[in-house]
C-alpha positions as CSV (number, residue, x, y, z in Angstrom):
1,X,0.0,0.0,0.0
2,X,1.4,3.3,-1.0
3,X,1.5,6.3,1.4
4,X,-1.1,8.2,-0.7
5,X,-3.5,5.2,-0.5
6,X,-3.1,5.1,3.3
7,X,-3.5,8.9,3.5
8,X,-6.8,8.7,1.5
9,X,-8.2,5.9,3.7
10,X,-7.3,7.8,6.8
11,X,-9.0,11.0,5.4
12,X,-12.1,9.1,4.4
13,X,-12.4,7.6,7.9
14,X,-11.8,11.0,9.5
15,X,-14.6,12.5,7.4
16,X,-16.9,9.6,8.3
17,X,-16.2,10.0,12.0
18,X,-16.9,13.8,11.8
19,X,-20.1,13.2,9.8
20,X,-21.3,10.7,12.4
21,X,-20.6,13.1,15.2
22,X,-22.4,15.9,13.3
23,X,-25.3,13.6,12.6
24,X,-26.0,13.0,16.2
25,X,-26.5,16.8,16.7
26,X,-30.0,18.3,17.1
27,X,-31.4,19.9,13.9
28,X,-34.6,21.2,15.5
29,X,-37.1,20.6,18.3
30,X,-40.8,21.1,17.8
31,X,-43.6,20.7,20.4
32,X,-47.3,20.4,19.6
33,X,-50.3,19.0,21.5
34,X,-48.0,17.4,24.1
35,X,-45.7,15.7,21.6
36,X,-42.1,16.8,21.6
37,X,-40.3,16.0,18.3
38,X,-36.5,16.2,18.3
39,X,-35.0,15.9,14.8
40,X,-31.3,15.1,14.3
41,X,-28.9,16.0,11.5
42,X,-28.7,12.3,10.5
43,X,-32.5,12.2,9.8
44,X,-33.5,10.3,13.0
45,X,-36.5,11.8,14.8
46,X,-37.2,11.2,18.5
47,X,-40.7,11.7,19.8
48,X,-41.9,12.1,23.4
49,X,-45.6,12.2,24.5
50,X,-45.5,14.4,27.6
51,X,-49.0,13.3,28.6
52,X,-48.3,9.6,28.7
53,X,-44.5,9.5,29.0
54,X,-44.3,7.3,25.9
55,X,-41.0,7.7,23.9
56,X,-40.1,6.4,20.4
57,X,-37.6,7.0,17.7
58,X,-38.0,6.8,13.9
59,X,-34.7,6.0,12.4
60,X,-33.6,7.2,8.9
61,X,-32.4,4.6,6.5
62,X,-29.6,6.8,5.2
63,X,-26.4,5.1,4.2
64,X,-23.0,6.3,5.5
65,X,-22.4,7.8,2.1
66,X,-25.5,9.9,2.3
67,X,-24.6,11.1,5.8
68,X,-21.2,12.1,4.5
69,X,-22.8,13.9,1.6
70,X,-25.1,15.8,3.9
71,X,-22.2,16.7,6.2
72,X,-20.1,18.0,3.3
73,X,-23.0,20.1,2.1
74,X,-23.4,21.5,5.6
75,X,-19.7,22.3,5.7
76,X,-19.9,24.0,2.3
77,X,-22.9,26.1,3.3
78,X,-21.2,27.1,6.5
79,X,-18.1,28.3,4.6
80,X,-20.3,30.3,2.3
81,X,-22.1,31.9,5.2
82,X,-18.8,32.8,6.8
83,X,-19.6,30.8,9.9
């Protein structure tokens, strides 16, 4: 394995790890009629019914590649905004 191949694999893994960490971040929280909806960057949505205490999660079926694409778009948008 050449050094450039190794470097590319390390970089891909680093990006994936950063994307996974970013994906676990909260995108938004919405409350309506006693239901609290917490959406995450990775597409998962957690619900809590405050009246009954019932909690459930709807998981996105995004691949790791899709998560990385969303993360890269977010990074690009952030750079354009000057954040």
